[in-house]
Every structure is written in structure tokens, then in C-alpha cells.
C-alpha positions as CSV (number, residue, x, y, z in Angstrom):
1,X,107.6,93.9,141.0
2,X,107.4,96.5,138.3
3,X,106.2,95.6,134.9
4,X,108.6,96.1,131.9
5,X,106.6,99.1,130.5
6,X,106.7,100.9,133.9
7,X,110.4,100.4,134.2
8,X,111.0,101.6,130.7
9,X,108.9,104.7,131.4
10,X,110.9,105.5,134.5
11,X,114.2,105.1,132.7
12,X,113.0,107.5,130.0
13,X,111.9,110.1,132.6
14,X,115.3,109.9,134.3
15,X,117.2,110.2,131.0
16,X,115.6,113.6,130.5
17,X,115.5,114.7,134.1
18,X,117.8,117.6,135.2
19,X,119.9,117.7,138.3
20,X,117.9,120.7,139.6
21,X,114.9,118.4,139.8
22,X,116.4,115.8,142.0
23,X,119.0,117.7,144.1
24,X,118.6,118.4,147.7
25,X,118.8,122.2,148.3
26,X,119.0,121.8,152.1
27,X,122.8,121.2,152.2
28,X,124.9,120.9,155.2
29,X,128.3,122.4,154.5
30,X,131.4,123.4,156.4
31,X,134.3,125.8,156.2
32,X,137.9,125.2,155.6
33,X,138.9,125.9,159.3
34,X,136.3,123.5,160.8
35,X,138.0,121.0,163.1
36,X,138.1,117.3,162.5
37,X,135.8,116.7,165.6
38,X,133.3,119.3,164.4
39,X,133.2,117.7,160.9
40,X,132.6,114.3,162.5
41,X,129.8,115.8,164.7
42,X,128.1,117.4,161.7
43,X,128.1,114.1,159.8
44,X,126.7,112.2,162.8
45,X,124.1,114.8,163.8
46,X,122.7,115.2,160.3
47,X,123.1,111.4,159.4
48,X,125.0,112.2,156.2
49,X,128.1,110.5,154.8
50,X,129.7,113.6,153.3
51,X,129.6,117.3,152.9
52,X,130.9,120.1,150.8
53,X,133.6,122.5,152.1
54,X,133.1,126.2,151.2
55,X,135.3,129.2,151.5
56,X,134.4,132.7,152.8
57,X,132.6,133.5,149.5
58,X,130.5,130.4,149.8
59,X,132.3,128.8,146.9
60,X,132.8,125.0,147.0
61,X,136.5,124.2,147.4
62,X,136.3,120.5,148.3
63,X,134.2,117.6,149.7
64,X,134.7,115.6,152.9
65,X,133.4,112.0,153.0
66,X,133.4,109.4,155.8
67,X,136.3,107.8,153.9
68,X,138.4,110.9,154.5
69,X,137.6,110.7,158.2
70,X,138.5,107.0,158.3
71,X,141.9,107.7,156.8
72,X,142.5,110.0,159.8
73,X,141.2,107.6,162.4
74,X,143.0,104.5,161.2
75,X,146.3,106.4,161.3
76,X,145.6,107.4,164.9
77,X,145.3,103.9,166.2
78,X,148.2,103.0,168.6
79,X,148.9,99.7,167.0
80,X,149.1,101.3,163.5
81,X,152.4,103.1,164.5
82,X,154.0,99.8,165.5
83,X,153.6,98.3,162.0
84,X,155.6,101.0,160.2
85,X,157.6,100.1,157.3
86,X,159.4,102.2,154.8
87,X,158.6,102.2,151.1
88,X,161.1,103.5,148.6
89,X,158.5,105.8,147.1
90,X,155.0,106.6,148.3
91,X,152.3,106.4,145.6
92,X,150.2,109.5,145.1
93,X,147.2,107.8,146.9
94,X,149.5,106.9,149.8
95,X,150.7,110.5,150.1
96,X,147.1,111.7,150.2
97,X,146.2,109.1,152.9
98,X,149.2,110.1,155.0
99,X,148.3,113.8,154.7
100,X,144.7,113.1,155.8
101,X,146.0,111.1,158.7
102,X,147.7,114.3,160.0
103,X,144.7,116.5,159.2
104,X,143.2,118.7,162.0
105,X,140.9,120.8,159.8
106,X,138.4,120.4,157.0
107,X,140.9,122.0,154.6
108,X,143.3,119.2,155.1
109,X,140.7,116.4,155.3
110,X,138.8,117.3,152.1
111,X,139.2,115.9,148.7
112,X,139.9,118.6,146.2
113,X,139.0,119.9,143.8
114,X,135.4,119.0,144.3
115,X,133.7,117.0,141.5
116,X,130.6,119.1,140.8
117,X,127.4,119.2,138.8
118,X,125.4,122.0,137.4
119,X,121.6,122.4,137.9
120,X,120.9,122.1,134.2
121,X,122.9,118.9,133.7
122,X,121.1,115.7,132.9
123,X,120.9,113.3,135.8
124,X,122.4,110.5,133.6
125,X,125.4,112.7,132.9
126,X,125.8,113.4,136.6
127,X,125.6,109.7,137.3
128,X,128.3,109.0,134.7
129,X,130.5,111.7,136.4
130,X,130.0,110.1,139.8
131,X,130.9,106.7,138.4
132,X,134.0,108.0,136.5
133,X,135.3,109.8,139.6
134,X,134.2,107.2,142.1
135,X,132.3,109.6,144.2
136,X,128.9,109.3,145.9
137,X,127.9,113.0,145.9
138,X,128.1,116.0,143.7
139,X,127.8,119.5,145.0
140,X,125.5,121.4,142.6
141,X,126.9,124.9,141.8
142,X,125.8,127.9,139.9
143,X,127.8,129.7,137.2
144,X,129.7,131.6,139.9
145,X,130.6,128.4,141.8
146,X,128.2,129.0,144.7
147,X,126.6,126.0,146.3
148,X,123.0,125.5,145.3
149,X,122.4,121.9,146.4
150,X,123.8,118.4,146.4
151,X,123.0,115.2,144.4
152,X,123.7,111.8,146.0
């Protein structure tokens, strides 16, 4: 167990720590046209729970998480189709889930726009952003929106 002084020192260090000091620069990313199966393979092969989606200019356009894949898989189950019922209006989140269920590529699976961090941002600010947006990873981007790393 840590003593109170040690814990306080660690909290002080993290308060002034920058994203560039804690980010992983070895990032697995994918392209918009990557298939659902390939995205699933990348996540499994690299033992990660999400990855950024980049366009031809290597700019981050979205993020795919395991949750996005689960929306797709649940809607593919045979018994799911037998339980259909109509709602007068779909909520925005239900429309997103339905679209992801039909997705065949990363472009349609991803959550967009990506919630991002900058390398000079304080870690505490990045953590607040993650909490506010309910995300578990932030792609770290430079001033030209190119992928530099990821914070999880």
C-alpha cells in the first residue's frame, strides 16, 4: 500500500504531465474501406479494444471500438430478427446502432467525429474529455490532424 505522501506526489506529477509523455506512438489504425472482418482481426491480433480510422491523407476521421463491432454482431443473430417490433420514432442512438448493424466497412462502423487529444494537452484535461464523451481512447493528433499516437 502506498503511503499518503507518495500518492500525493504521483497525483501532482500526473496533474502536470502532458499527453505526449504518456501516449503510445505505436498505433494500429485502419482505413475507411477496411472490411468488418479485417477490423475484427486487427483488434484480436493486436489485443486492443479499439483503433483510429484514417483517410488517405493519414488524418483521423473516426474511431472503432469493440462496442461498435458488438452492435454489428448482435444485429446479425438469427433470433434477433424474430423479435422485431416497430417504434413510432427511433432515437438518435437507435439509428446509430441500426446503421452499425448494417455496416460492412470501417467507415460505417466507426464513431465519428473522433474525440481527440493534442500532444501538449495536460493528461488531466484528456481524462476529463474521455469521461465527458464516455470514450476509452483518444487519438493524439498534430496541428494538421495527422495521427501521432493514442492515449487509453
